[in-house]
C-alpha positions as CSV (number, residue, x, y, z in Angstrom):
1,M,50.2,16.6,-65.8
2,T,47.7,17.9,-63.5
3,T,48.5,18.8,-60.0
4,R,46.1,18.8,-57.0
5,A,46.3,22.5,-56.9
6,D,45.6,23.4,-60.2
7,W,42.9,20.8,-60.3
8,I,41.4,23.4,-57.1
9,E,42.2,26.3,-58.8
10,R,40.2,25.6,-62.0
11,Q,37.1,24.2,-59.8
12,L,37.0,27.5,-58.2
13,D,37.2,29.6,-61.1
14,E,34.9,27.3,-63.1
15,A,32.0,27.3,-59.7
16,R,28.6,29.1,-60.2
17,L,27.3,31.2,-57.6
18,R,24.3,29.2,-56.5
19,P,21.0,30.7,-54.4
20,V,22.7,29.1,-51.2
21,H,25.6,30.9,-51.4
22,V,23.8,34.2,-51.9
23,R,21.6,33.1,-48.6
24,A,24.9,32.5,-46.9
25,L,26.7,36.1,-48.0
26,A,23.3,37.7,-46.9
27,L,22.8,36.0,-43.9
28,C,27.0,36.9,-42.8
29,T,26.1,40.4,-44.0
30,I,23.1,40.8,-41.9
31,I,25.1,39.2,-38.7
32,M,28.6,41.9,-39.2
33,M,25.8,44.7,-39.3
34,I,24.3,43.7,-36.0
35,D,27.5,42.2,-34.5
36,G,29.2,46.6,-35.3
37,Y,25.9,48.2,-34.4
38,D,27.3,48.1,-30.6
39,L,30.4,50.4,-31.9
40,Y,27.8,52.8,-33.6
41,L,25.6,53.4,-30.7
42,V,28.7,54.1,-28.5
43,G,29.3,57.3,-30.6
44,W,26.2,58.5,-29.3
45,I,26.1,57.1,-25.9
46,L,29.1,58.2,-24.8
47,P,28.8,62.1,-24.3
48,K,25.7,61.7,-22.2
49,L,27.3,58.6,-20.4
50,S,30.3,60.4,-19.2
51,D,27.7,64.0,-18.4
52,A,26.2,61.1,-16.2
53,F,28.7,59.6,-14.0
54,A,30.6,63.3,-14.3
55,V,34.1,61.9,-15.9
56,T,35.4,63.4,-19.0
57,R,36.0,61.4,-22.4
58,L,38.8,60.7,-22.1
59,Q,38.9,58.8,-18.8
60,L,36.0,56.8,-20.3
61,T,39.0,55.5,-22.6
62,P,40.2,52.1,-20.6
63,V,36.2,51.4,-20.1
64,L,36.0,51.2,-24.1
65,L,39.7,49.6,-24.3
66,L,38.4,47.3,-21.9
67,Q,34.9,46.3,-24.0
68,Q,37.2,45.5,-26.9
69,I,39.5,42.8,-25.2
70,G,36.4,41.7,-23.5
71,M,35.1,41.0,-27.0
72,L,38.0,39.7,-28.3
73,L,38.9,37.0,-25.3
74,G,34.7,36.4,-26.0
75,G,35.3,35.5,-29.5
């Protein structure tokens, strides 16, 4: 007797990768790259930002932490 779980597993194993799946994967990849770009830029901007505000990089840590918490709550 075939259970529903077995049927679903077989369907997933036999599924073919279609153009719509490739497009969705490409779109999700691009969105993730754009979403992570702000964190990449922080590494470049942080030294100049700390110099401009005359604070140490260690003092900017709470700001970066709050930025991440804001992104978490916003998501």
